[in-house]
Each structure stands twice: as structure tokens, then as C-alpha cells.
N, C-alpha and C positions, 0 to 999 in steps of 0.2 A: 859813477861811470869814470873811466880813466881820462877820457876828452870830451868837450862840449863844441858846440858851433858856435857857440856865443864869440862875438867880436871883442875885444879887450876894451878896458875904460881908457886907457891911453894909446897913443898912437896915430899912425897916418889914417884919417877917416876916410880921405881920397880911395886910399886903395880898397877900402871895404865897398866902395859903389862904382868901382872901374870896371865890372863886368856883371853880367846878369846872374853867371855860376858862381860868383865870388862867394856870395855868403852861403852856399852850398858846400863850399870847397874848405874855407877857412876853419880852422880847427886849432884847439890848443888845450894840452893837457894841464891837469893839478900839478903842483909841485909837492908829492907827497913827503919828500925829504924836508922841505920848508915847513911843512906843516908841523911835522915832529919835531923839527929844530935840530935835525943831524945831518950830517954830510953824506954826499951820495956814496962815500966810501964805508958807511957806518956797518959795522957787524951786526949780526943778528941779535945778540945781547945788548949792544949798544941800542939798538931800535925798540926792544923791547923794555929796556930801563927807560927810555924816553917817553914811550907810549905810557907807562905806569905813572911817572911823574906828572904828565900833562892831563891824562883821563882822570886823575885824583884832583889835579887844580880846576880843571872845568866841568867837572861832574856836575848834573844839574841840582843832585842833592845838596851839593855843596854851596851852591850859587843861589839858594832860594828859587829854583826854577827860571833863573834868569834867561831869557829867550837867546841873548847873544851867546852866553857860555854854552847853552844847549846845541847852538848851530856849530860852534867850535867844537864841541865834544864828537858831535856826529862826523865831522872832518877828521878829527884825530883817529877815531874808530876806523874809518874807511881806510884812511891812510896804513893804518896798522895791518889791517885785514889784507890789502894788497902786498905790502911789503914783506911779509911772513909768509906770504903764499909762494910757494916756487913758480908755479905756471901763471898765477895772475903777475906776480912780479916780472916774469920775463916778457910777457907780452907789454906790459906797461912801460919795462926799459927800451923795449923796440920803438914804442909811439915816442918815448920820450926821447930818444934818440933822432928819430925821424924829424920830429918837430925842431929840434935844436940843428939839426945839418941843415935845414932851410931857412933857417934864421926867424923861426916864429917862436912868439913869446911863449914861454914854457908854464908859466903860473896863472892861476884863476882866482879871483877874488872868492871869498865865501859870500854866500847871497845873503844880504841882508837889506832891510829898507833903504839903508844910506847907499850901498852898492848900486841898486837898481834905480834909485833917484839920480846918482852920478851918470848913469848910463844913458838914461831918459833926458837928462839935463845937457850932455853932451851932444846928444842927438839933435835935441831942438835947437840949439846954437848952429850946428852945422848944418842942418835942413835950411836954415834962416838964409844962409848964403849961398845956396844952389842955383842952378839955373834950372828954373822949373821945366822947361821945354827939352832939357838934354838929360835930366836927372834918370835915375834907373829906379821908376815907380815899384815895379814888382820887389826889386831887391829892397828899397825901404820898408814895404810892407812885411817882407819875410823876416828883416831885421828886428823892427817893432816887435813882431810874433815872436821872435827867438828870445828878446828881451823880457817879455811877458808871457815866458815859457809855464807850464803848469808847476814845476819846481819852484819858481820866482814867486807865482802867484800864492802858493801855497806858504811860503816864506813870509810874505806879505801880511797875509790873513793871520798867520801864528802870532807875529809881533802885534799885529792890529793897531799900527800907528796911524790914525785916521788921518791926521794932519799931513804926514808923510804921503800915505796912499793918495790923498786928494791932491797933492802936488805932483806927484807922478803923474795921475790921470790929467791933470791939465796940461801939462807938458805934452804928454802922448795926444792929447787932441789937438794941440798946437802943430806938432811934427806932423800929422797926417793932413794937413790942408791941401798940400800939393798932389795928393793921390785922387784919382778917379773914384765915384762912388762905388763901382764894382769891386775895389779892393778893400773897402772899410768893414763889410760885416764880420769877417773873423777878429778884426781887431777889437771890434765893440762887443763882440762876445768875451772876450779877454777881459776889457775893461770893467764889464758889467760884474765880474767873478770878484774882483776886488772890494774887500770890506771898505766900506766908505760911509759919508752921512747921504741921507735921502736926498739932498739938495745937488749934490755932485753926480748921483744916479741919474737925477732928472737931467742934468746938464748933459751927461753923455747921450740920452734917448732923444734930447731936443735938438741936440747939434746933428745926430744920424739923420733924425727926421727933415731936418732943414736942407741938408744936403741931399736927401733923397728927392725932396720937392724940386730944388734947382736942378737936379740931374732931369728929372721928368720935364721941367722947362725947357731946357737944351734940347732935349730930344725932339720936343714940341718944335721949337724954333726951327730945326734941321728939316723937319717935314715940312712946315711951311715954306722955307726957302726953297726947297725941292720943288713942291707944287708949284711955286710962282714961276719959278725957272720952267717948269716943264710947259705952264700955260703960256708963257713969253713966246716959248720956241714954237708952240703950236699957233699962237696966233699970227705970228711971224711967216709961219708956212703956209698958211692959209692966204694971207695977205699978197704972198706972192704966187 
């Protein structure tokens, strides 16, 4: 894809949660020129030459199927296919110009367990300093789901680094503490798709079950308060 809705790892996090529509509006594109290590003014022969060199360097067969090299190879291939196709390149350049013209970051990190971990770690630190009563909870939910999108989960499971996956899950669970229970099921579903150990899977389910019980208890308390209030009002009415 030419662009994604992912928020950058670096930058002003306050801007990300400034409004409920922000996460739906924020987009940035991959810098295909940077991926191919050429200048934006590069000619077609220069792009092809750069692609051949990089493809040879990162080809899975030459890197013993190293997953990091495989991810880099896919990005290189995608960049080449866009920059050598006139119609795709024209559309990409329009999007690239638009993002640059409004000051948005034009690059996107290649998805690896490390980049996902960086995003979740940064989010966890940011959420810890938020005013729970003023934060955009729906926006936070959408951002977490966007971090753990299908492509990211697929990459995490391809690398299958259980220790990193476990840390990502634990940070995500910590980040969702301010969210109401009604916003948790989609996040739970994504967390359970990540390859990890049985203990961490149990931790996810146990956390959700506890939140569900707490949510039910709060609903009961609301009804009790409401019934007591009605009873007091009726008592006062009949006594008068």
C-alpha cells in the first residue's frame, strides 16, 4: 500500500489524541526512494540498478531465510513495482506531495517485532501520563487496533519471537486499563492471535474476565443506587 493510517513512532503524541477523528485522518506514506536508497530525482535506469543490487543483497535465499532480510526484500520489491509503473508512480507522487505539503512525516518503519514493540512501549508511557477522564478512549482503542493490524500480527507470528511478543502483549494490556470494557473485545481478539506461550494467553483471558466481572459489578451498583434513590423519593412522597 502507498500509505497507511499508522501513527509514527516518533512525534507529538498529544496530536494523535487531540480529536476523535484524528486517527482516521492521520496518514503517512512509505518513502520508496529511501527504501531503494536513491534520490527522488533518480531516473528509471538508476532505480532498476538500485533494485537489482538491493534485491541481490536481501534475497531470502542468500540470507538463509532470515526473517528480517525477508521483510526488507518485500519492501524493496514493493518500492520497485510502484516506482517503475507509470500509473502507480503518478498516484504515489501525488500522495507523497500532499503529505509533504502539510508537514506530515513521509516515511514508515518496516514492520518487525522491534518496531511494533517500540510503538506499544511509547504508547504505554504516554497513556500513563494522560488524564483518564479527558482522554479520547475510542481514539486510543483505534490506535491500539491499528498498531496490531493484520499485517503487524502476521509479521510478529512470522518472526515468532515469543519473548518480544509476550512483552508487546503485556504492554498492550497495561495501555488498555483506562478503556471501558465495551471497547476491549476487539483488542482481546487481536492479542490472542499473536503467537506466545500458554501462560501469556491465560493472562489475556484472565484480564478480560476480571474486567468483565468488574463491569458487571459496576452495573449492579448503578441499579442499586437507582433503586435506593427511587425508594427514598417514594418514601418522602408518601410521608408528606
